[in-house]
C-alpha positions in Angstrom: -0.1 0.0 0.4 1.5 3.1 -0.4 1.6 6.4 2.4 -0.4 9.3 1.7 1.8 12.2 1.8 1.1 15.7 1.4 1.8 17.2 -1.5 3.8 20.4 0.4 5.7 20.7 3.6 2.9 22.7 6.3 4.5 25.3 8.7 2.3 25.0 11.6 2.5 29.0 13.5 1.8 28.6 17.1 -1.8 30.6 17.8 -0.8 34.9 18.7 -2.0 35.0 22.3 -0.7 32.4 22.9 2.8 33.5 21.8 2.2 37.2 22.6 1.1 35.6 26.8 4.8 33.6 26.7 6.7 36.7 25.2 5.7 38.5 28.6 6.0 35.4 31.1 8.9 34.3 29.7 11.1 36.8 28.6 13.0 38.0 31.3 13.8 34.5 32.2 14.6 33.6 28.6 17.0 36.8 28.5 18.4 36.0 32.0 19.2 32.5 30.8 20.7 34.0 27.6 23.5 36.4 29.2 24.3 33.7 31.6 25.4 31.5 28.6 27.0 35.1 26.6 27.9 36.6 28.9 27.0 39.9 26.9 24.0 41.6 26.5 24.4 41.9 22.5 24.5 38.4 22.4 22.1 37.6 24.7 19.1 39.5 22.7 20.2 37.9 19.4 19.9 34.7 21.6 16.7 36.1 22.9 15.5 37.0 19.4 16.2 33.7 17.7 14.5 31.8 20.6 11.4 33.5 20.2 11.3 33.1 16.4 12.5 29.5 17.1 9.1 29.6 18.7 6.5 31.2 16.6 7.7 29.4 14.3 7.6 26.0 16.0 4.7 23.1 15.3 5.4 21.5 19.1 2.3 21.2 20.5 2.8 22.6 24.3 1.5 21.3 27.5 0.9 24.6 29.2 3.0 27.5 29.9 5.7 26.0 32.2 6.3 23.4 29.0 6.5 26.2 26.8 9.2 28.4 29.6 11.1 25.0 29.7 11.4 25.1 25.7 12.1 28.8 25.4 15.6 28.3 28.3 16.5 25.2 26.4 16.3 26.8 23.1 18.2 29.8 24.7 21.2 27.8 25.9 20.9 26.0 23.0 21.8 28.4 21.0 23.8 30.1 23.0 26.6 27.6 22.8 25.9 27.6 18.8 27.2 30.7 19.1 30.0 30.4 21.3 31.5 27.0 18.9 30.6 29.3 15.6 33.1 30.2 13.2 32.3 34.2 13.3 32.7 34.2 17.9 36.1 31.8 17.7 37.9 34.3 15.1 36.6 37.6 16.3 38.0 39.9 19.4 35.8 41.5 21.5 36.4 46.0 21.2 35.7 46.0 25.3 39.2 46.9 26.1 40.2 48.7 23.3 40.9 52.3 24.0 39.0 55.4 22.8 42.1 56.8 21.1 45.3 55.0 19.9 48.8 54.8 21.7 51.3 56.5 20.4 55.0 55.3 21.4 56.3 58.9 20.2 54.8 62.2 20.7 55.2 64.2 17.6 53.0 61.2 16.1 49.9 61.9 18.3 50.4 65.4 17.2 50.8 64.9 13.9 47.9 62.0 14.4 45.8 65.0 16.2 46.5 67.5 13.1 45.3 65.5 10.6 42.0 64.7 12.2 41.8 68.5 12.0 42.2 68.6 8.4 38.6 69.2 6.6 36.8 66.1 5.3 37.8 66.2 1.5 41.8 66.2 2.8 41.8 64.1 6.2 40.5 60.9 3.5 43.6 61.4 0.7 45.6 61.4 4.0 44.7 59.1 5.5 43.7 56.5 2.3 48.1 57.7 1.1 49.7 57.8 4.1 48.3 55.4 6.7 46.4 53.5 4.5 49.1 53.3 1.7 47.3 53.4 -1.5 48.9 54.9 -4.4 47.9 57.9 -5.9 45.9 56.3 -8.5 43.7 53.3 -6.3 42.4 57.2 -4.4 41.2 58.8 -7.3 39.3 55.1 -8.2 38.1 55.3 -4.9 36.8 58.7 -4.4 36.4 59.3 -7.6 38.1 62.2 -8.0 41.1 62.5 -11.2 44.6 62.2 -10.4 45.4 65.5 -11.0 42.7 66.0 -7.7 44.4 63.9 -5.1 47.8 65.3 -5.8 46.1 68.7 -5.5 44.3 67.7 -2.5 47.3 65.9 -0.9 49.7 68.9 -1.8 47.5 71.2 0.0 46.7 69.1 3.5 50.9 68.6 4.2 50.2 72.5 3.4 48.2 72.9 6.2 49.5 70.2 8.4 52.9 72.1 8.6 50.7 75.5 9.5 48.8 73.3 12.2 52.6 71.8 13.3 54.0 75.1 13.3 51.5 77.4 15.2 51.0 74.0 17.8 55.3 74.0 18.5 
């Protein structure tokens, strides 16, 4: 005998009233669980969002609110573990310990950096790309949609302004 198979996969969504009630009653517990597993707010929020999205799409019949709560917490824990094991998480370092401003080994480097920061944007862009990122004039012209002559002119004017600023600071 041939088994009856549905022609298409049917996705069953949780009823809106049940979903809204689960969100209002379980959100804090799921968030605290995710925060405990992830150790930072941003990842915990992502995990919570994923858990509630999975709840919305879940076709599992739940017995009661306690069952939904346990299920959500389990999903949050699993998602937290998945996030921690992910390629992205293993290969990215946090910027939390980084300073807001660069550290300079020589004071004159900091003076130059701050002088560059005070330049108008049109000059600051080309100086940064040329000296810090080490792009050629041709590459800068292509990046900024300028002619090579315009890039050279901006660099020349930027150098002149920098020289004046640094002499005034001395």
